[in-house]
C-alpha positions in Angstrom: 54.0 -43.8 6.2 51.8 -45.5 8.8 48.0 -45.5 8.5 45.6 -44.3 11.0 41.9 -45.1 11.4 39.1 -42.7 10.6 38.3 -42.6 14.4 42.0 -41.6 15.1 41.7 -38.8 12.5 38.6 -37.5 14.3 40.4 -37.7 17.6 43.4 -35.8 16.4 41.3 -33.1 14.9 39.3 -32.8 18.1 42.5 -32.4 20.1 44.1 -29.9 17.6 44.2 -26.2 18.3 43.6 -25.5 14.6 43.4 -27.0 11.1 45.4 -25.7 8.2 45.0 -27.4 4.9 43.3 -27.6 1.5 39.8 -28.5 0.5 39.6 -32.1 1.7 37.9 -34.7 3.8 39.9 -33.8 6.9 38.9 -30.2 6.5 35.2 -31.2 6.7 36.0 -33.5 9.6 37.7 -30.6 11.5 34.7 -28.4 10.8 32.4 -31.1 12.2 34.6 -31.3 15.3 34.3 -27.5 15.8 38.1 -27.2 15.4 38.9 -23.7 14.0 40.8 -23.6 10.8 42.0 -22.1 7.6 41.2 -23.9 4.3 42.9 -23.1 1.0 40.8 -23.5 -2.1 41.8 -23.6 -5.7 39.4 -24.6 -8.5 36.5 -25.7 -6.3 33.7 -23.3 -5.3 34.0 -22.7 -1.6 30.4 -21.5 -1.4 29.4 -25.0 -2.5 32.2 -27.2 -1.1 33.6 -25.1 1.8 33.5 -26.0 5.4 30.2 -25.6 7.2 31.6 -23.9 10.2 31.8 -20.3 11.5 35.2 -21.3 12.9 36.8 -21.6 9.5 38.2 -19.0 7.1 38.5 -19.9 3.4 41.4 -18.5 1.4 42.1 -18.5 -2.3 44.4 -16.6 -4.6 43.6 -13.3 -6.3 42.6 -14.9 -9.6 39.6 -17.1 -9.3 39.4 -19.7 -12.0 35.8 -19.4 -12.9 36.0 -21.5 -16.0 38.7 -23.9 -14.9 37.0 -26.6 -12.8 39.8 -29.1 -13.2 41.9 -31.0 -10.9 44.9 -30.8 -13.3 45.6 -27.3 -14.5 48.6 -26.0 -16.4 48.7 -22.7 -14.5 46.7 -22.9 -11.2 47.1 -19.2 -10.3 43.9 -19.5 -8.2 46.1 -21.1 -5.6 49.7 -20.4 -6.4 49.4 -16.6 -6.0 47.9 -16.9 -2.5 51.2 -16.4 -0.7 52.0 -16.9 2.9 51.0 -13.6 4.4 47.2 -14.1 4.1 47.6 -17.6 5.5 49.6 -16.4 8.5 47.1 -13.6 9.0 44.2 -16.0 9.0 45.9 -18.3 11.5 46.7 -15.3 13.7 43.0 -14.5 13.8 42.3 -17.8 15.5 42.1 -16.9 19.2 43.8 -20.1 20.5 46.8 -19.5 18.2 47.4 -15.9 19.1 49.7 -16.8 22.0 51.6 -19.4 19.9 52.4 -17.5 16.7 
């Protein structure tokens, strides 16, 4: 895959209608650019590490791994039981996407 610069990532996120992804650097970049989005969290605490934007919705599975603060987990139900319906519903709640979904 080709590489793009940090400035190009910012530009793409600014031009994007919405962000969909996990807890990551680009999620924080999208939030900083006021791009609405949906972020999926697993073991990290979204209250501490979540996007600092009112334009974002944070999702996680039903089971919150309160004791498992690991990047490698044998059974990451905190993310694997999330499913597609909550994600699609969160995306549908973004006004700019209502026409496109």
